[in-house]
C-alpha positions, 0 to 999 in steps of 0.5 A: 598515492595514499591521498588518491587511495583514500579520497578513491576509497572514501568517494566509493564509500560515499557512492555505496551509501548514496545507493543504500539511501536511494534504494530505501527511499525507493522501497518506502516510495513503493509501499507508499503508493501501494498503500495509495492504491489499496485506500482507493480500493477501500473506498470503493468497497466501502461505496459498494457496501453502502449501496448494498446496504441500502438495496438490501433494506429497500428490496425484497432481494436478499443481498446478505451474502453479497454483503458479507463477501464485500464485508470480507474484502474490506477486512482483506484490504485493510489487513494489506494496508496494516502490512504495507505501512 
């Protein structure tokens, strides 16, 4: 019976190891998806910042507050990307 007990223990250990690797892979995948989403938001924020800067330079309207808010948002997104890498 010792042989079968050893096989059972080994199979159980292998199962636990596979589970740990799968959980780790899942966590890594979730972080990668989060970073991809954040980079998409970052690109959109940069695009909006460019539009605001262009409008600000070609009109009498003062958009400096909106520009500063968008820069702060970009900083927050960049920080979130760093935290998830």
